[in-house]
Structures are given as structure tokens and as C-alpha cells.
Z-matrix of the N, CA and C atoms (Angstrom, degrees):
N
C 1 1.446
C 2 1.529 1 107.70
N 3 1.279 2 115.90 1 118.80
C 4 1.451 3 121.15 2 -175.73
C 5 1.506 4 112.49 3 -93.32
N 6 1.293 5 114.38 4 -177.25
C 7 1.461 6 121.64 5 -178.66
C 8 1.525 7 110.69 6 -66.64
N 9 1.342 8 117.09 7 -36.43
C 10 1.470 9 119.73 8 179.47
C 11 1.517 10 111.06 9 -66.73
N 12 1.318 11 116.41 10 -37.33
C 13 1.467 12 119.92 11 178.37
C 14 1.527 13 110.03 12 -67.57
N 15 1.342 14 116.81 13 -38.33
C 16 1.458 15 120.81 14 178.38
C 17 1.525 16 110.79 15 -65.33
N 18 1.324 17 117.45 16 -40.78
C 19 1.458 18 121.03 17 179.80
C 20 1.523 19 111.72 18 -67.43
N 21 1.338 20 117.84 19 -27.35
C 22 1.465 21 120.84 20 179.56
C 23 1.525 22 112.48 21 -88.12
N 24 1.321 23 116.77 22 -7.36
C 25 1.462 24 120.48 23 -179.54
C 26 1.535 25 109.28 24 -64.68
N 27 1.328 26 115.85 25 139.21
C 28 1.466 27 121.68 26 -174.85
C 29 1.540 28 110.87 27 -63.91
N 30 1.342 29 118.31 28 -45.97
C 31 1.464 30 121.85 29 -177.52
C 32 1.524 31 111.54 30 -67.02
N 33 1.298 32 117.28 31 -36.44
C 34 1.454 33 119.88 32 178.22
C 35 1.524 34 110.60 33 -65.50
N 36 1.316 35 116.96 34 -39.09
C 37 1.468 36 120.23 35 178.82
C 38 1.522 37 111.05 36 -66.18
N 39 1.340 38 116.70 37 -37.85
C 40 1.471 39 119.53 38 179.74
C 41 1.526 40 109.98 39 -68.46
N 42 1.333 41 116.69 40 -46.11
C 43 1.468 42 119.96 41 -177.71
C 44 1.519 43 111.19 42 -69.44
N 45 1.300 44 118.87 43 -33.12
C 46 1.465 45 120.73 44 -177.80
C 47 1.525 46 112.43 45 -84.33
N 48 1.313 47 117.89 46 2.66
C 49 1.465 48 120.78 47 175.16
C 50 1.528 49 108.12 48 -65.05
N 51 1.328 50 117.00 49 136.71
C 52 1.467 51 119.89 50 -174.84
C 53 1.523 52 112.29 51 -64.20
N 54 1.317 53 118.78 52 -31.59
C 55 1.455 54 120.90 53 179.30
C 56 1.532 55 111.27 54 -71.81
N 57 1.326 56 116.56 55 -38.14
C 58 1.459 57 120.61 56 177.47
C 59 1.525 58 109.91 57 -67.34
N 60 1.327 59 117.14 58 -41.59
C 61 1.466 60 120.52 59 177.68
C 62 1.523 61 111.81 60 -62.17
N 63 1.313 62 116.29 61 -43.33
C 64 1.465 63 120.31 62 178.72
C 65 1.528 64 110.36 63 -64.17
N 66 1.340 65 116.38 64 -40.72
C 67 1.453 66 120.77 65 178.40
C 68 1.533 67 110.85 66 -64.57
N 69 1.323 68 117.63 67 -41.90
C 70 1.464 69 120.97 68 177.97
C 71 1.532 70 111.39 69 -64.94
N 72 1.306 71 117.11 70 -44.19
C 73 1.463 72 120.26 71 177.56
C 74 1.525 73 111.55 72 -62.52
N 75 1.326 74 115.97 73 -41.54
C 76 1.466 75 120.32 74 177.64
C 77 1.532 76 110.27 75 -62.45
N 78 1.333 77 116.39 76 -42.62
C 79 1.475 78 120.14 77 179.42
C 80 1.517 79 112.24 78 -63.22
N 81 1.329 80 116.73 79 -44.70
C 82 1.464 81 119.95 80 178.54
C 83 1.520 82 110.16 81 -64.11
N 84 1.326 83 116.57 82 -42.13
C 85 1.467 84 120.30 83 178.73
C 86 1.526 85 111.04 84 -59.95
N 87 1.325 86 116.88 85 -47.09
C 88 1.460 87 120.26 86 -176.32
C 89 1.530 88 112.31 87 -71.27
N 90 1.334 89 117.39 88 -32.20
C 91 1.459 90 119.40 89 -178.68
C 92 1.528 91 113.08 90 -78.10
N 93 1.322 92 118.21 91 -36.30
C 94 1.451 93 119.36 92 -170.16
C 95 1.530 94 115.44 93 -123.17
N 96 1.316 95 119.38 94 -31.44
C 97 1.456 96 120.29 95 -168.68
C 98 1.527 97 114.78 96 -103.43
N 99 1.302 98 118.90 97 -21.46
C 100 1.452 99 121.86 98 -175.86
C 101 1.526 100 110.56 99 -73.90
N 102 1.324 101 117.30 100 157.64
C 103 1.465 102 120.81 101 178.29
C 104 1.523 103 111.58 102 -69.29
N 105 1.304 104 118.48 103 -20.48
C 106 1.466 105 123.40 104 175.63
C 107 1.523 106 110.11 105 -108.99
N 108 1.312 107 116.93 106 39.44
C 109 1.456 108 121.39 107 -174.42
C 110 1.520 109 112.13 108 -72.05
N 111 1.300 110 114.59 109 171.72
C 112 1.457 111 121.78 110 179.20
C 113 1.526 112 110.30 111 -62.66
N 114 1.318 113 117.15 112 -38.20
C 115 1.461 114 121.03 113 179.94
C 116 1.533 115 111.42 114 -63.48
N 117 1.332 116 115.78 115 -41.43
C 118 1.466 117 119.57 116 178.13
C 119 1.523 118 110.16 117 -65.10
N 120 1.312 119 116.85 118 -40.58
C 121 1.467 120 120.12 119 178.68
C 122 1.526 121 111.21 120 -64.48
N 123 1.318 122 118.27 121 -36.20
C 124 1.458 123 120.87 122 177.56
C 125 1.530 124 110.40 123 -64.62
N 126 1.325 125 117.65 124 -43.24
C 127 1.464 126 120.92 125 177.44
C 128 1.529 127 110.98 126 -62.90
N 129 1.318 128 116.31 127 -41.31
C 130 1.463 129 119.58 128 179.32
C 131 1.526 130 111.38 129 -66.65
N 132 1.326 131 117.59 130 -37.11
C 133 1.462 132 120.50 131 177.06
C 134 1.523 133 111.28 132 -65.12
N 135 1.333 134 117.09 133 -37.99
C 136 1.463 135 120.32 134 175.88
C 137 1.523 136 110.65 135 -63.79
N 138 1.326 137 116.84 136 -41.30
C 139 1.465 138 120.47 137 177.71
C 140 1.528 139 111.09 138 -63.32
N 141 1.311 140 116.31 139 -40.48
C 142 1.467 141 120.49 140 179.14
C 143 1.520 142 110.53 141 -63.34
N 144 1.332 143 117.15 142 -43.00
C 145 1.461 144 120.29 143 178.95
C 146 1.532 145 111.23 144 -64.45
N 147 1.315 146 117.01 145 -39.19
C 148 1.460 147 120.40 146 177.87
C 149 1.527 148 110.58 147 -65.04
N 150 1.320 149 116.88 148 -40.65
C 151 1.463 150 120.19 149 178.19
C 152 1.523 151 111.65 150 -66.62
N 153 1.322 152 117.63 151 -35.58
C 154 1.466 153 120.54 152 176.49
C 155 1.526 154 110.67 153 -65.01
N 156 1.331 155 116.00 154 -40.31
C 157 1.464 156 119.49 155 176.96
C 158 1.520 157 110.81 156 -63.68
N 159 1.326 158 116.52 157 -42.69
C 160 1.468 159 120.35 158 177.21
C 161 1.522 160 110.86 159 -61.71
N 162 1.311 161 116.29 160 -40.17
C 163 1.467 162 120.50 161 179.95
C 164 1.527 163 110.53 162 -62.29
N 165 1.326 164 116.47 163 -43.59
C 166 1.464 165 120.12 164 179.12
C 167 1.529 166 110.65 165 -64.48
N 168 1.318 167 117.00 166 -41.61
C 169 1.467 168 120.97 167 178.87
C 170 1.525 169 110.50 168 -61.31
N 171 1.321 170 116.93 169 -47.89
C 172 1.464 171 119.87 170 -177.14
C 173 1.525 172 111.98 171 -69.39
N 174 1.313 173 117.38 172 -32.08
C 175 1.475 174 118.68 173 175.08
C 176 1.527 175 110.25 174 -65.03
N 177 1.339 176 117.35 175 -40.46
C 178 1.464 177 120.48 176 177.55
C 179 1.521 178 110.29 177 -64.41
N 180 1.327 179 117.20 178 -39.50
C 181 1.463 180 120.67 179 177.84
C 182 1.532 181 110.89 180 -65.29
N 183 1.314 182 116.80 181 -37.92
C 184 1.471 183 120.30 182 178.91
C 185 1.525 184 110.43 183 -64.17
N 186 1.327 185 117.23 184 -43.87
C 187 1.464 186 119.33 185 178.66
C 188 1.530 187 111.00 186 -65.41
N 189 1.323 188 116.68 187 -38.49
C 190 1.469 189 119.95 188 177.62
C 191 1.523 190 110.70 189 -63.49
N 192 1.319 191 117.15 190 -46.26
C 193 1.460 192 120.76 191 179.41
C 194 1.524 193 111.93 192 -66.83
N 195 1.319 194 116.99 193 -34.00
C 196 1.467 195 120.34 194 177.85
C 197 1.520 196 110.85 195 -64.37
N 198 1.334 197 117.04 196 -41.36
C 199 1.466 198 119.27 197 177.89
C 200 1.526 199 110.99 198 -65.26
N 201 1.329 200 116.99 199 -37.05
C 202 1.466 201 119.69 200 177.25
C 203 1.526 202 110.40 201 -65.53
N 204 1.319 203 117.25 202 -44.10
C 205 1.464 204 121.14 203 -179.79
C 206 1.527 205 110.59 204 -64.04
N 207 1.321 206 116.84 205 -41.18
C 208 1.462 207 119.27 206 178.03
C 209 1.526 208 111.34 207 -65.38
N 210 1.326 209 116.92 208 -32.04
C 211 1.459 210 120.14 209 177.33
C 212 1.515 211 112.91 210 -72.71
N 213 1.315 212 117.48 211 -20.27
C 214 1.462 213 120.99 212 -178.42
C 215 1.527 214 113.15 213 -88.16
N 216 1.302 215 118.25 214 8.60
C 217 1.466 216 120.61 215 177.42
C 218 1.517 217 111.81 216 -67.53
N 219 1.313 218 117.14 217 -28.42
C 220 1.459 219 121.74 218 177.80
C 221 1.538 220 108.60 219 -80.26
N 222 1.331 221 117.82 220 136.85
C 223 1.465 222 120.52 221 -175.75
C 224 1.521 223 112.10 222 -66.94
N 225 1.338 224 117.77 223 -34.27
C 226 1.465 225 118.97 224 179.08
C 227 1.531 226 110.89 225 -69.32
N 228 1.301 227 117.55 226 -36.90
C 229 1.465 228 120.40 227 177.50
C 230 1.525 229 110.17 228 -68.56
N 231 1.326 230 116.53 229 -37.54
C 232 1.457 231 120.53 230 177.89
C 233 1.533 232 110.87 231 -65.16
N 234 1.322 233 116.47 232 -40.96
C 235 1.457 234 120.68 233 178.19
C 236 1.529 235 110.73 234 -65.03
N 237 1.322 236 117.49 235 -43.29
C 238 1.466 237 121.16 236 179.04
C 239 1.528 238 110.89 237 -62.31
N 240 1.312 239 116.37 238 -42.01
C 241 1.472 240 120.50 239 178.98
C 242 1.527 241 110.88 240 -63.64
N 243 1.327 242 117.05 241 -43.24
C 244 1.465 243 120.61 242 179.92
C 245 1.520 244 110.62 243 -65.09
N 246 1.327 245 117.54 244 -37.98
C 247 1.457 246 120.23 245 179.27
C 248 1.533 247 111.21 246 -68.60
N 249 1.320 248 117.74 247 -41.21
C 250 1.464 249 120.70 248 -176.32
C 251 1.518 250 112.69 249 -76.07
N 252 1.306 251 117.22 250 -42.53
C 253 1.458 252 120.30 251 -173.17
C 254 1.531 253 113.46 252 -88.46
N 255 1.322 254 117.35 253 -36.62
C 256 1.455 255 120.32 254 -173.17
C 257 1.529 256 112.89 255 -116.48
N 258 1.325 257 117.08 256 6.49
C 259 1.467 258 123.41 257 176.86
C 260 1.525 259 111.91 258 53.65
N 261 1.327 260 116.27 259 40.20
C 262 1.462 261 120.38 260 177.25
C 263 1.529 262 109.22 261 -80.91
N 264 1.330 263 116.33 262 157.40
C 265 1.454 264 120.53 263 -177.06
C 266 1.518 265 109.46 264 -145.07
N 267 1.309 266 113.74 265 164.76
C 268 1.453 267 119.48 266 173.37
C 269 1.517 268 107.88 267 -79.66
N 270 1.338 269 116.40 268 165.78
C 271 1.463 270 119.87 269 -174.30
C 272 1.520 271 112.82 270 -66.80
N 273 1.308 272 118.72 271 -32.32
C 274 1.460 273 120.52 272 -173.01
C 275 1.541 274 112.69 273 -100.74
N 276 1.291 275 118.56 274 21.38
C 277 1.463 276 118.96 275 -179.63
C 278 1.519 277 110.89 276 -130.90
N 279 1.308 278 114.54 277 161.12
C 280 1.453 279 121.87 278 179.35
C 281 1.529 280 108.49 279 -116.59
N 282 1.303 281 115.66 280 144.85
C 283 1.465 282 120.80 281 179.81
C 284 1.520 283 108.08 282 -118.76
N 285 1.310 284 115.05 283 132.39
C 286 1.465 285 121.03 284 175.91
C 287 1.520 286 107.83 285 -114.18
N 288 1.314 287 115.93 286 125.88
C 289 1.455 288 121.19 287 178.45
C 290 1.522 289 107.10 288 -101.87
N 291 1.301 290 115.72 289 120.26
C 292 1.459 291 121.55 290 -178.70
C 293 1.514 292 107.73 291 -104.48
N 294 1.302 293 115.06 292 120.15
C 295 1.455 294 120.21 293 177.05
C 296 1.518 295 108.17 294 -111.37
N 297 1.299 296 115.80 295 134.04
C 298 1.449 297 120.98 296 178.95
C 299 1.516 298 109.47 297 -97.13
N 300 1.319 299 115.05 298 141.13
C 301 1.452 300 120.21 299 177.34
C 302 1.526 301 108.20 300 -74.86
N 303 1.316 302 116.33 301 121.40
C 304 1.467 303 119.68 302 -175.74
C 305 1.520 304 113.13 303 -88.84
N 306 1.340 305 117.52 304 -8.10
C 307 1.463 306 119.21 305 178.88
C 308 1.516 307 109.76 306 -87.24
N 309 1.308 308 117.25 307 135.70
C 310 1.469 309 119.35 308 179.69
C 311 1.529 310 110.50 309 -72.04
N 312 1.290 311 114.95 310 143.16
C 313 1.466 312 119.93 311 179.95
C 314 1.528 313 108.53 312 -88.68
N 315 1.316 314 115.10 313 138.08
C 316 1.465 315 120.09 314 178.44
C 317 1.524 316 109.37 315 -81.23
N 318 1.296 317 115.75 316 129.28
C 319 1.453 318 120.04 317 177.25
C 320 1.520 319 109.13 318 -93.64
N 321 1.330 320 117.38 319 129.22
C 322 1.476 321 118.95 320 -178.95
C 323 1.486 322 113.52 321 -74.71
């Protein structure tokens, strides 16, 4: 198959048309090389999805913290929370914190 046969080929004539070439170059430019390319949009969409997940997580944390705060309106519940979380005590009492060793001991 010679050069003349290639030039007469139907597909070669379609692809070598100047309008098709310009359209292909424009498509490649817009998909990969432009500052607003498809690749950039994919990265931005991933960022948006990650931010939506973060938003859902923080909303759940806000509702959880709100229920805890509403539960602390009672003074006895507030005192219990302070004792458990921050190891606070009354002036005339002593607190002993017992920590258990979580590593298993080797028996000889």
C-alpha cells in the first residue's frame, strides 16, 4: 500500500480534514491542557466530596456534643462529668486513680 493509496483512503481524508484536526486539537486542549480541564474538575469534585463528608461528620459531632451539654444542665450530672473526665474532687476527699497494666505478663 503506497502513499497514493493512503491519501485516497476514506478515513485518512476524514481525519486529515482541517476542521476535524482543529476540533481534535481543541478537544485535547480542553480535556487535558487548559486550566479548567477535565482533570482539574475531577480533582475539584473529589475535594467537594471530601468536604461534604467532613461536613456530615462535624454535624454529627455537633449533635452529640449538644446532647451532652443539654444533659449537663443538672448540677449532679455536671459534677459527675467533671469527676469522670477531669478527675476533679471536693476539698475534703481524696481520689485514687487505678490503672491496670494492659500488657500480658510472661509466665516462666
